[in-house]
C-alpha positions in Angstrom: -8.0 11.1 2.6 -5.4 13.5 3.1 -1.9 14.1 1.2 0.4 16.2 2.2 4.3 16.8 0.0 7.4 17.1 1.9 9.8 17.5 -0.5 10.9 13.9 -2.1 8.1 12.6 0.5 4.0 11.6 -0.1 2.2 11.2 2.8 -1.2 9.9 3.1 -3.3 9.7 5.7 -6.8 8.6 6.5 -8.8 7.5 9.2 -10.7 3.9 9.5 -13.5 2.2 11.5 -11.8 -0.4 13.0 -9.3 -1.2 15.4 -5.5 -1.2 13.8 -4.8 -5.0 14.3 -7.7 -5.3 12.0 -5.8 -2.8 9.3 -2.2 -4.9 9.8 -4.5 -8.1 8.9 -5.8 -6.1 5.5 -2.2 -5.1 4.9 -0.5 -8.8 5.9 -2.7 -11.3 5.6 -2.9 -12.5 1.6 -6.7 -13.2 1.2 -7.5 -10.1 2.9 -4.7 -8.0 0.8 -6.1 -9.1 -2.3 -9.4 -7.9 -1.5 -8.5 -4.1 -1.6 -5.0 -3.2 -2.8 -5.6 -2.2 -5.6 -7.5 0.8 -7.3 -11.4 0.1 -8.1 -11.9 -1.6 -11.1 -9.0 -3.5 -11.0 -7.9 -7.0 -9.8 -4.9 -8.0 -7.4 -3.4 -11.6 -8.0 -0.5 -12.8 -6.3 1.9 -14.9 -6.5 4.5 -14.5 -3.5 3.3 -13.2 -0.2 5.4 -13.0 2.5 4.5 -10.2 4.9 7.6 -10.6 7.1 11.1 -8.3 8.2 13.4 -9.5 5.0 9.8 -11.0 3.2 9.0 -10.7 -0.3 5.4 -9.7 -2.3 5.6 -10.4 -5.9 1.8 -9.4 -7.5 0.5 -7.8 -9.9 -2.1 -5.1 -10.5 -4.7 -5.7 -13.1 -6.7 -2.6 -14.6 -8.5 -2.4 -18.3 -5.7 -0.2 -19.7 -2.7 -2.2 -17.9 -1.0 -4.5 -15.9 1.3 -3.6 -13.6 4.0 -5.6 -11.8 5.1 -4.7 -8.1 8.0 -6.6 -6.3 7.6 -5.4 -2.3 10.7 -6.4 -0.1 10.1 -6.1 4.0 12.5 -4.3 5.7 10.6 -4.1 9.3 7.4 -5.6 10.4 6.1 -5.0 13.8 2.1 -6.1 14.9 0.4 -4.5 14.8 1.2 -0.9 13.9 4.7 -0.8 11.6 5.2 -2.0 7.7 8.1 -0.9 6.6 9.0 -1.6 3.3 10.6 -1.3 0.0 8.7 -1.4 -3.4 9.7 -1.9 -7.6 8.3 -2.0 -10.6 8.9 -5.2 -12.3 8.1 -7.6 -15.3 6.2 -10.6 -15.2 9.0 -13.0 -13.8 9.5 -10.9 -10.6 12.5 -9.0 -12.2 12.8 -5.5 -10.6 13.1 -3.0 -13.5 16.3 -0.8 -13.2 15.0 1.8 -15.3 12.6 2.7 -12.7 12.7 4.6 -9.4 11.5 2.1 -6.2 10.0 3.9 -3.4 10.7 3.0 0.0 7.0 3.1 2.0 6.3 3.5 5.8 3.0 2.4 6.8 2.0 3.7 10.3 -0.7 2.3 12.1 -2.1 4.7 14.7 -5.3 3.3 17.3 -7.8 5.6 19.1 -9.6 5.4 22.2 -12.7 4.8 20.5 -11.3 1.5 18.6 -10.7 3.4 15.1 -7.2 4.1 13.4 -5.1 5.9 11.1 -3.4 4.7 8.2 -0.2 7.0 7.7 1.0 6.1 4.3 4.5 8.1 3.8 6.1 7.0 0.1 9.4 8.2 -0.1 11.1 8.8 -3.5 15.0 9.5 -4.5 14.0 13.1 -4.8 11.5 16.2 -5.2 11.0 15.8 -9.3 10.4 11.7 -8.6 7.9 12.3 -6.1 5.6 15.2 -8.4 6.4 12.4 -11.6 4.5 10.1 -9.2 1.6 13.1 -8.2 1.3 13.8 -12.4 0.8 10.1 -12.9 -2.4 9.6 -10.7 -1.4 8.3 -7.5 -3.7 10.3 -5.3 -6.6 8.9 -6.8 -5.2 5.7 -6.8 -4.5 5.8 -3.3 -8.0 7.0 -2.7 -9.5 4.6 -4.8 -7.0 1.9 -2.9 -8.8 3.2 0.6 -12.2 3.3 -0.3 -11.6 -0.2 -1.4 -10.2 -0.8 2.7 -13.0 0.5 3.9 -15.2 -1.8 1.9 -13.1 -4.3 3.4 -13.4 -3.0 7.1 -17.3 -2.9 7.0 -17.6 -6.1 5.2 -15.0 -8.3 7.1 -14.6 -6.2 10.8 -17.7 -4.3 11.1 -20.3 -7.3 11.0 
């Protein structure tokens, strides 16, 4: 996975050996999403999952050391190449934590002639300081681990 930082944006890119259509399914179909969208050693519990323009998701990532609740609000979803959403830390009931900065995420899926695809995930924070705080919290290792899980899903579900 490649990572670069541009002021308040953290940009992750990774190539996968499957089509952008399959990667889009992995992001938008709950049964697939639950299998990969968490770091290694954690699990995902989904309470609400409506990945479409104007939709919302609410889920918990349960790791041995802590549980993190997230609310995602989808601004624009266009199959099979764009998922534009805001995500926020939340409590167990799905109430957004007003003391934590939200994050604007744009997922672009780019298909290639060899039926592989590249995921470009842009996390936009309020300012460069907030982006650095997220990096200091270990977001790079978490994304690497999560994308490793996506790679395993691709091998199991799509490259049989």
